[in-house]
N, C-alpha and C positions, 0 to 999 in steps of 0.2 A: 505495500498501500505507499501510497505518496501523500505528500500534504495537498495536493493537488486538488481541489472542489471538482466532484465529477459530476455525469449527468443525471445520476440516481439518485445524490443527495437532493436535489430539488424536490422531489415528494414527500421530504421529511417535514416539510412545514404543514402542521396541523390543514390548516385552510386549502391549500395546493393539495391534497391527502383528501379530501375529503370531497375536494369539488372534481377531483379524477374520478372516483369511484360513483358520483352523481353523473357523471359526463359518459362513464364507459359502459356503463350497467343502463339507463336509459332505453331500452325499449328501441323503437322504428326511429325514433331521433338520435342516436347515436351510432354515425358511421361505421363505427367497430363494427359491432354489431348486424349491419344491413350490407358492409361491403367489406370491408376486411377478414371478417371470420368465414364468412362462408368460401369465400375464394384460397384462403389459408388451410379452410379442414379440406376441400377438393382437391388441395393439390398434395397433400400428407397422404390422401388415400387410406389404405389399410396399414394399420402400426400395431399389429400384434406381434409380439414377441420381440417387439425392439425397445434398444432402450435410449433411453430420451432424457436431452441436454436443453433445457430451455434458459437462455442467456438472455438478462435483463428480463425474466419473468415478472416484474409487476407482479399484481397481485394473484399471479398462476392462475388466472381464469382458466387457461385450457388445460391446466395438470388433471382435473376431474374426468375431464372428457374426455381424454388419450388414456387415461388408466380405465374408464368404465370402458372402452374397446380395446382394451386387451393389451395394452404396451406392458412391457416384461417389468421398467422400471421408469418412473422420472427424476429425476433433479432438475430444480429452479438454483438461478444463481443472480441475484440485485444486490445493488449497490444501497438501497434504499433501506434502512431500519424497520421504518413500517409498513412497506411492502412484503418484505421478510417474514413480517409478523401476520400479515393478513394471509399471505400463501400458506404460510404452515396450519393457520385456520382454518381453511380452504381446503387443506388436504389430510385433515384431522381423522385420524381410521382408516388411511387409505396408506400402499406402497410408493409415498412421494414425499418428500419434502422439499424446504426450501433454505437457501445458505446462502451468507451475507458476503458476496466477491462482486467486487466492480469486474465489468465486462472488459476492461483493459487487463485485467487480472487474471484473466482466465488462463489455467493450462491443466492437461491432465497428458498421462501417460497414454500411448498410442491405442487405437481398439479401445476404448474406454464406452463408447457410442456409437449406436447405428444411426443415430435419426437428430441432430440439432437442431432445433425452430428457434429464432428470435423475432418476439411482434415490436416492431415499432420502438426499437432499441438503438439500431446500429447511427442511426441519425447525431442522435448524442455524442456519438466517439469520432474526435477527432483524425487519429491516425486507425483505420480501419483494416490495410495491409496485416500489421501482427494478431492482430484479433482472428480474422477471417484463416494466415497460417496454423494459429494455433487450434481452431476448430477443424482444418483438414487434420490435423497431425492428430487429435485425438480420435477422429472417426474409423471407423473397422475398414479396412479394401470394401470400395461401394456402396459406401455412404451417403447419406445425403444431408445438406442442408439446404432449409426452406425459413426465409427470412422477408417481414413486413417493413417497411419506412415509408414515414410522410413522402408523399411524392415531391418531385425534384421541381415541380411548379408552383408549389404553396410553401418550399423552404426557397425559393429562391428572394422573395420580397415577403416583407408583414407593411399590409396596409394601414395597423393600428384599429383595425374595426372590432365592435365588441359585438358579439351577438350573433343571429342567422347573417349569411352574407350573402349577395345578391350578386356583387360581380366580383371577378381573379384579376390579379396584375404579379405578369410575369415580369421581371424586370432581374437584370446581372446573371441572367442565368449560365452563363459559361465561365461566372466567376466563383470559382470552388472556394469554398472556407466558412467561416463564423458567421451566425446571423445570430443577434439579440433579438429576443422578441417578449412579448406580451404573452402571458399563457397560463391560462388556471386559475390569474390572480396572482401569479409572479413574473418574475424575469426570466427565462429560462435559452441556452445555448444551442443552436439546432447548427448541423454540420452542413451544408447544403453542396449536393455534387447532381449533376448529370444522370440521365440514367445510363448515358454512355460510360462514366465514370464508375458508377457501382458494377457494373456490366465486366471493365476492366480489373474492377477489383478483382471479382470472385474470380475470373478465368488466370487473372498471375497468380493466385494463391492457389492453381491446381486442381480447381475443381473445373467441371464442364456443365456449362452452363445448359440447362434442361428445360427451364422455363421462365418466361417473365410473361405477367399478368398485372395491367393495373387497376383489378378489383372492382368493376363497373358492379352497381346495385344490384340487389337478386330481389328480383320481384316480391317474393312470395314472403319477407320477413319485414313489410311494410305495413303487415295489416292493414292494408285497405287506403294509406293515407297516400293519396294521389299527389299532392301536392308536394308532400317530402322527396317520395320516387322523381319526380320533375324536376324538383331543384337538385337532388344527388346525382341526376343524367349530366348534369352541366360542365362538368371540370371533375378530372381524378386527382382523387385524396390520397389515393394509396398506391405504392408500389411493391409489388412481389417478385423475389427472383429467387430460381433453385437451382442449386446443383450439387453433381455426385461427383466424388474423389473418382479422377482419372487416373 
């Protein structure tokens, strides 16, 4: 561990943490549940018997889902004390656990995992190359990584508008680097990369790209809320990439 404040610690503010939970688990009004989650589950496919690592797991919402689907084991890692506590509460009584580890500090012996999942965490990481290298080193031959990030059209520019947005601006798209923005009542740093940057980072780390998705809204998750569905069809919010050890 270093003395540097990293992405996970942002969620240890009680106000931010409560807002996150309210936003993340708000049904059809949560883009995570109507866009990112269904795309992720489709991409994961059958997980029976797999040893799963969830890197930057947050409150480990996907953990019970994967365990009920038959994965052999689930380990979540997160840099937020509040998230680790919430994740372990969610996994109580199941064969999974969450540990306090920053994404940047992750390492594990070869063939420790069959599948690595990371949901909306890698845009908090300044230098992604060593993280992806550590992921590849810890996977079994033929193992997979599937991760989602906030879509680059959103990380490129923060308009400073709070509440539901009706328009989106893309600016400085090809300028890679830190972007400070207001988020959930606090100020967070996201690291902007283009889609091309993410693909290059993945393949340069020894993965073969197997999928790229932009997580289009899933109609059956909107409970008939047609206006919200129409709004979510206007702009991509998430990017999903998947790779296999080459």
